[in-house]
N, C-alpha and C positions, 0 to 999 in steps of 0.2 A: 701347519707349514705355509710359509708365505708364498703367495701366488707368484708365478715366474715374472709377469709384468711389473708387480710391485718390487720384487727383488732387482730387476733390472734398473728400475727407476732409482732405487736406493743406492745401488752401485754407481750409477751415473752421477747422482748427487755427491756421493763421496769423492768421486774422481774430479768433479767440477770444483768443489770447494778446496781441494788439494792444490789446485792451480793458483790459488791465492797466496801459497806459501813461498813467497820470494822475498828474501831479505837483502837489503842493500849494503854493499860493501863500503867500508869507511873511505876508501880511496876514491870511489865515485861521488860520495858526499863532499869530501874535501874539494875534488875537482870542480864541482858545481858551486858550492857555498862560498868559495873564495871571491866570487864576483858580486856578492850581495852585502858585504860587511857594513856598509853605510846604512842599510835598512834596519839593523838590529839594535842599535844603541837605544838603551832605555826601554826595550820592548820586552813583553811577555811571549815567550815561544811555547807552543803546544805541539807535541808529537803524540797524536791520539790513536796511533795504530802500532804502538811500539812497547815491547816489554823492556823496561829499563835494565833488566838483569842481562839482556843479550842484545839490545838494539845499538847499532852503530850511530843512529841519529842522536840517541842519548849520549853516547860516548863523545861524539863530536861537540855537542853543546855544552856538556859538563866540562870538558877539557878547555874549551875556548870561551868559557862563561865571561871572564874578566876582559879577554882580548876583544870580544864582540861588544861588551858593555851592556849585557842583558840585565834586565830587571828581575825576571824569574823564568824558570824552566819547568814546564808541566809535562809529565809523560804518563800515558795510559795505554793499556793493552786489552784486547779481546780474548776471553778464554771460553771455549765451548763448554756449557754446563750440562749438556745432554748426554746421556749414556745411550749407545746404540750397538749394533752388531759389530762395529769396527773399533769402538773405544770401550775396552773392558775395565780399565783402571778408573779410579776416582778422578773426576774432573779437577783441573787446577783452579785456583782462585785467580780472579782477575785483580790486577794490582795498579796502583798509581804512585807517582812520586812528585814532589814539589821541592825545587831547589832554588834558593835565593842567593847562593854565592858562599864563599868561605867565611867561616866564623872563627874568631879568635886566632886568626892566622893558620888555621888548620885547613888543609886542602883535601876536601872530601871529593874524590873523583869517581867512585864506584857507587852503584845503587845501594848496596848494603850499608855503606858509611853514611850516605845521606839519609836513608831511612825509607823503606818501602811500606806502604800502607795497602790494606785490603779494600777492594770495592765491594759494596753490597751486591751488585749485579754482575753481569757477565763482561762488562767493559765495552760493549758495542758502542761505536761512535754515535749511533742514532739514540741511545738510551738517555733519559733525562739526566742521570747522574753524570754522565760524560759531557753532555751539553752545557751543564753548569760550569765546567772547567773551560769549555770552548768560549763561553761568554767573557771569561776573564782574559782571554788571549788576544794578542795583537797579530801575530803571525803563525800560521799552521804550516809545519814542515814534516813530511812523512812519505811513506810509500803505502798508499791506501790499497784495499783489495780491488784488483783489477775488475772483478765481476760486479762491483758495486760503484764503479767509478762515477757514473752519471749522478747517482744519488749522493755520493760523497760531495761532488762539487756543488750540487744543488744546495746542500746544507751550508757550505762555506759562503755561498752567495746570499743565502737567506740571513746569515748572521754578519754579513758585510765584513768578511775577514780577508786579510792579506794572506797569500799562500804561496808555497813552492812544493809541488808534489810530483811524484813519478807516476807515469801512465803508459799504456801501450800506444804506439804510433797511431793505431787505428782508432784511437779515442778522437782524433781530429775529424773522423768521418761521422761521429755522433752529431746529429743536428743541433743538440743542445750546446755542445762544446764548440762546434764551428760558429754558431751564432754569437757566442762570447767573443771569439777571435775577430769576427766580422765587425762587431760593435766596439772593438778595442777595449773590452773588459778583461781579457786574458791573452796570453801570447806564450810562445815557446821559450824555454830557457836556453842556456848556453850549450849544453851537451845533448846529443841525440844519437840514436843508432849505435854505431861502433864507439861513439864517444862515452857510452855507458858500458863498462867493461864486463859486467856480468852480475848475477845474483846468487847469494848463498841459499841453498834449498836444504830441507830436512834430510837426515841420513837415509830414511826410507824412501826418498824420492828417486824414482828411476832416472838415471842419466841417459839422455838421448841426443842425437845430432852430433855434429862434428866439433863444435866449439864448447866442450865441457872439459873440466879439469878438477883436480883436487888440490887445494893450496897448501902452503907450508903449515898451516894449522890443522889441517885435516878436513877443512870444509869443502863440501861439494859445491862447485861454481858452474852454473849454466849461463851462457852468453847468447841470448836470443837476438841481440842486435836490432831489436824493433821497438825500443822504448825511448821515452822523451821525458823532459821536465816541463811541467805547465805551471805558469805563475802569473800573478799580477803585480809582481815587484818589478820596477823598471830595470832594464839592463842596457849596456852600451850597444848591443847588437841591434836594438830597435831604431837606431839612428843612423845606421850604416847603410848606404845604398848598395844594392847588387851591382856589381861592375858588369856592364853589358857590352859585347863586342861583336855579336852576330847581327846580320841585316836580313830583313824580310824581303825587300825588293830586290830581285835578281836571284833569289833563292826560294821562290814560292813553292816549289815542289817539295821542299823539306818541311813545310808547314801546311799540311792538308786541313781543309775546313771540316768542321763537324757537320753531320747530316742534319741535326735537329736544333742547331743554334748557330747564329752568325758569329762565329769565332774560329780562330786557327788553333791547332793542337801543337803544343811544345812538349817534347818528350822529357827534356831535362832543364833544370832551372838555369844552368849555364848557357842554354841555347836561346834564351828569351831575346828576340830581336830588339835592337835599340830604336828601330824606326818605324815600328808598327803602332798605329794609334787606336786600333780596334781592340776587341775583347780576345783574350788568349786563354786556352786551357792548359794548366800546368799541373805537375804532380803534386800530391799533398806535401811532400817534403819541402816544397817551396816555402812553406810557412816557417821553416827554420831559419830562413834568411829575410823573412818578410819586413819591410820597413813601410809603416802605414802612410808615410809622407811620399814615398816613391810610387807605391801601387795602391789601387783600390781593389777591395775584394767584392766581386760583382755577385757571384752565385756559386753554389757548390753542387757539383755532380750531375744535375738534371738539365735537360734541354727544354725548349719551348713546349714540347709535348709531355713534359713531366716524366719522361723516361731518361735512362742513363744516357749520357753523351756518347754518340757513335760516329765512327768513321767508316764509310762503306759498309755499314751494317754491323760492324764489330765495335765492342766498347772497350776502350783501353781502361786500365785501372783507374779508380776515382780521380777525377780532375777538378780543379778549383779554377773558376773563371775570374781572370783578373784584368785590369786595365792601367796602363802606365799614366800616372797623374801628371808626369812632367812633359807630355807631348800635347 
């Protein structure tokens, strides 16, 4: 008999990994990818967290292969090879697919027509087998496991890859990710929050919350409204200034100072004052509109005492300390 503590840990682990089963809708992929067309011509794209038999990332790139001018499309997926209390059937084989465009005038648009091949291992993006595909690629585009987001991005940087990936908004708060943004090595994409309409989840996934639905194809859709695209592909938004209309002087009471850092608090990006030369603490969602030529990222979250920024002893949700470069 399994000890109660061990069983609870096993149940917790099963529940935890289930949270990674979020699959991107084609409409959300189209809404984001339309802004990056110039980056893909002559490139090898790799979707390394995608089953080509069901992935909408595969569907998008296979259908738009010629329109984007791709050189090659690589797709691979992870399949758990372990049997446990929760998985009684035989584990599925991990697969990969390689597509170099139409041959002899025939348009092969589904995975079976193109040809699926079996991987020797489980298809984990960290496995040497999948890393060999990664080395061939120019741009990585996928929805990686949220629970492994730090490790996933670290690998992309190690192999110096361009990327466009989906993550949770809270990924901004990871010191490793914020460091990349601060050093201008990564930035947010075009769509975020409600701009990403929802994710397809497995049939056995419990629907919760108010923004859930079943679409016309019978897929279960959850709309958490807390996700973003992270990329190092240039976008038009990075050169657009935030239009500022509020003023600090004469409205000082609306901008209280932090207890543990010489900076004012700004609750909303639209309320950033146009006339304040000092440091300001803004919400993490500011990064969605961040132009590195307009603002400097000074610091994240912590005050001079290395504790969370506070106002009258209370800590607002994570703040990013910024300074206007144009004053």
